[in-house]
C-alpha positions in Angstrom: 173.6 199.1 203.4 177.2 200.1 205.3 178.8 202.0 202.1 178.8 202.6 199.0 180.8 202.9 195.8 182.0 206.4 196.3 183.4 205.0 199.9 184.7 202.4 198.3 186.9 204.3 195.7 187.5 207.0 198.5 190.0 203.9 200.0 193.4 204.6 198.8 194.4 201.3 196.2 197.9 200.6 198.5 194.8 199.8 200.8 192.3 198.4 198.3 194.3 196.8 195.9 192.3 194.6 193.2 189.6 193.7 195.5 186.5 194.9 193.9 183.5 196.5 195.2 180.9 194.0 194.6 183.1 191.6 196.6 183.8 193.8 199.7 180.1 195.0 199.4 179.7 190.8 200.0 182.0 189.7 202.3 180.3 192.9 204.3 177.1 191.5 204.1 178.2 188.1 204.6 179.7 188.9 208.0 176.7 191.3 209.0 175.0 187.6 208.7 177.1 185.8 210.8 177.5 188.2 213.6 173.4 188.7 213.6 173.5 184.7 214.1 176.2 185.2 217.3 173.8 185.7 220.3 176.4 188.9 220.9 176.9 190.7 217.5 180.2 192.5 219.1 181.8 189.2 219.7 184.6 188.7 217.6 184.5 186.3 214.8 187.8 184.2 213.8 188.8 183.9 210.3 188.7 179.9 210.5 184.6 180.4 211.7 184.4 182.3 208.6 185.9 179.6 206.7 183.6 176.6 208.1 181.2 179.1 207.3 181.7 178.7 203.5 183.3 182.4 203.7 186.7 182.4 201.8 189.1 185.3 203.0 192.5 183.9 201.9 195.4 185.7 200.4 196.5 189.1 199.1 192.8 190.2 197.8 191.0 188.3 201.1 193.1 190.6 203.4 192.6 194.1 200.9 189.0 193.2 201.5 189.5 193.3 205.4 191.8 195.9 205.2 189.4 197.8 203.1 186.1 197.5 205.4 188.6 198.2 208.6 189.8 201.9 206.7 185.9 202.1 205.7 185.7 201.9 209.8 183.0 198.5 209.7 184.7 196.7 211.3 187.9 196.1 213.5 190.7 193.8 213.7 192.6 191.5 215.8 195.0 188.6 215.7 193.3 186.5 213.4 189.4 187.7 214.0 187.0 190.3 213.0 185.1 192.6 215.3 182.2 194.2 213.8 181.3 197.9 214.3 177.6 197.2 214.9 177.1 201.2 215.2 176.9 201.2 211.4 174.4 198.2 210.6 172.2 197.1 213.5 169.3 199.9 212.0 169.5 197.7 209.2 167.4 194.2 209.0 169.1 191.6 206.4 
């Protein structure tokens, strides 16, 4: 759910960089899981808290994955935090 490979390929390579569809999909599913564990799903998720949860989003590829999800409208970003766009996923169950 969320997006498919056609959507992923519609994002320009200047934004996507060298990240892979499967990695971006995995990151998105993990972000949803972290967000659903929070009391308020629209609370920002800090990159530091992702690291403590075992989700590594570092380097150029990590940055490209975040930019790709933002370009698809699935997340919003602000100062080292990620805010989930809950309208895109709240109807699905994990």
